C-alpha positions in Angstrom: 105.4 31.7 131.7 106.6 35.1 132.9 105.8 34.2 136.5 108.0 31.1 136.2 110.9 33.3 134.8 110.4 35.7 137.7 110.6 32.9 140.2 113.6 31.5 138.5 115.3 34.9 138.6 114.6 35.3 142.3 116.1 31.9 142.9 119.4 33.2 141.5 119.4 36.5 143.4 122.5 37.6 145.3 122.3 36.3 148.8 124.3 35.6 152.0 125.4 32.2 150.8 127.2 33.7 147.8 131.0 34.0 148.0 132.3 36.9 146.0 135.7 37.7 144.7 135.8 41.3 143.4 138.6 42.8 141.3 138.8 46.5 141.7 140.0 49.1 139.2 143.4 49.2 140.8 143.8 45.4 140.4 143.2 44.8 144.1 141.2 41.6 144.8 138.7 41.5 147.7 137.0 38.3 148.7 134.2 37.4 151.2 130.6 36.4 151.7 128.0 38.8 150.4 126.4 40.7 153.4 124.4 43.6 152.1 124.3 46.5 149.7 123.6 50.1 150.7 124.4 53.5 149.2 126.5 52.2 146.4 128.7 50.0 148.6 128.8 46.2 148.8 129.6 44.8 152.2 131.5 41.5 152.4 132.2 39.4 155.5 135.2 37.3 156.0 138.3 36.9 158.1 136.2 38.0 161.2 135.7 41.5 159.7 133.5 43.4 157.3 134.8 45.0 154.1 133.0 47.9 152.4 133.7 48.0 148.7 132.3 50.8 146.5 130.5 49.3 143.5 131.9 51.9 141.1 135.4 50.5 141.6 134.4 46.9 140.7 135.7 45.7 137.3 135.6 42.0 137.7 133.4 39.6 139.7 133.5 35.9 140.6 130.4 34.5 142.3 130.9 31.1 144.0 134.1 30.5 142.0 132.4 31.2 138.6 133.1 34.3 136.5 130.2 36.8 136.6 130.0 39.8 134.4 130.4 43.2 136.0 127.3 44.5 134.3 125.2 41.7 135.7 126.7 42.3 139.1 125.9 46.0 139.0 122.3 45.2 137.9 121.9 42.7 140.8 123.3 45.4 143.2 120.8 48.0 141.8 117.9 45.6 142.4 119.1 44.9 145.9 119.3 48.6 146.6 115.9 49.2 145.1 114.4 46.5 147.4 116.1 48.1 150.4 114.8 51.5 149.5 111.3 50.2 149.1 111.6 48.5 152.5 112.7 51.8 154.1 109.9 53.7 152.3 107.1 51.4 153.6 108.6 49.6 156.6 106.9 46.8 158.6 105.9 47.6 162.2 109.0 48.5 164.1 108.4 49.2 167.8 111.3 49.7 170.2 113.2 46.6 171.3 112.3 47.3 174.9 108.6 47.2 174.1 108.7 43.9 172.3 110.9 42.4 175.1 108.4 43.3 177.7 105.5 42.0 175.6 107.4 38.7 175.0 108.0 38.3 178.7 104.3 38.9 179.5 103.2 36.2 177.0 105.3 34.4 174.5 104.5 35.7 171.0 103.1 39.2 172.0 106.4 40.9 170.9 106.2 39.1 167.5 102.6 40.2 167.2 103.7 43.8 167.7 106.2 43.3 164.9 103.6 42.0 162.6 104.8 38.4 162.6 101.4 36.8 163.0 102.4 33.2 162.3 105.3 33.1 164.7 103.2 35.0 167.3 100.5 32.4 167.1 102.8 29.4 167.4 104.6 30.9 170.4 101.4 31.9 172.1 100.0 28.4 171.5 103.1 26.8 173.0 103.0 29.2 176.0 99.3 28.4 176.6 99.8 24.7 176.3 102.7 24.6 178.8 100.9 26.9 181.2 97.6 25.0 180.9 99.2 21.6 181.4 101.1 22.8 184.4 97.9 24.3 186.0 96.1 21.0 185.3 98.9 19.1 187.0 98.8 21.3 190.1 95.0 20.9 190.3 95.5 17.1 190.2 98.0 17.3 193.0 101.0 16.7 190.8 102.9 19.9 191.6 106.3 18.2 191.1 105.4 17.5 187.5 104.3 21.1 187.0 107.6 22.6 188.1 109.6 21.6 184.9 106.7 22.7 182.7 106.7 26.1 184.3 110.5 26.3 183.8 110.0 25.4 180.1 107.3 28.0 179.8 109.6 30.7 181.3 112.3 29.6 178.9 110.0 29.9 175.9 109.0 33.4 177.1 112.6 34.5 177.5 113.5 33.1 174.1 110.5 34.8 172.5 111.4 38.2 174.1 115.0 37.9 173.0 114.1 37.0 169.5 111.6 39.8 169.2 114.1 42.3 170.5 116.7 41.1 168.0 114.3 41.5 165.2 113.2 44.9 166.3 116.9 46.1 166.6 117.7 44.8 163.1 114.6 46.4 161.6 115.2 49.8 163.3 118.8 49.8 162.2 117.9 48.9 158.6 115.2 51.6 158.5 117.5 54.2 159.9 120.1 53.4 157.3 122.6 52.1 159.9 124.6 49.0 159.2 125.4 47.3 162.5 128.6 45.8 161.3 130.7 45.5 164.3 130.0 45.7 168.0 131.7 48.5 169.9 134.1 47.4 172.5 132.6 47.4 176.0 133.8 50.0 178.5 135.2 48.5 181.6 
């Protein structure tokens, strides 16, 4: 019974699909999509920008258009912060993005394996092996023209794998370091 209640509670956890309307102690209303919680601050996204709202200033909350008690909101935020603190205390493997990019280019899925994502690594490696194996088989049969698109697909899979692994590594490293990559810095020309 308690496992069912735990699962039911997790289903209602605050997430990125939740639209919040927060009323602050000075009667200012802030609206946006929940992004994350860190160091007593809730970050909302909306209107092509991010807003940082100190939790201590929140006196009223609406979640997806429904009233939600400020005490329940604070409890949910405390749980999200505890989960983030636990993640930072015992983080998953987090090699540098350049390392996982290089591994992903050598063989699709190697970067994900270095990140500890075994299932994704195996599926990408199997796809890479299949594409490469079929293209080699076609070349040996004298069908080189058929092999060329397969090699192109294989290289595309490797490039996607490397990019995805690098993005995951950057996100993990930023989260572990306590950085919140909210906005990109403008490029220097």
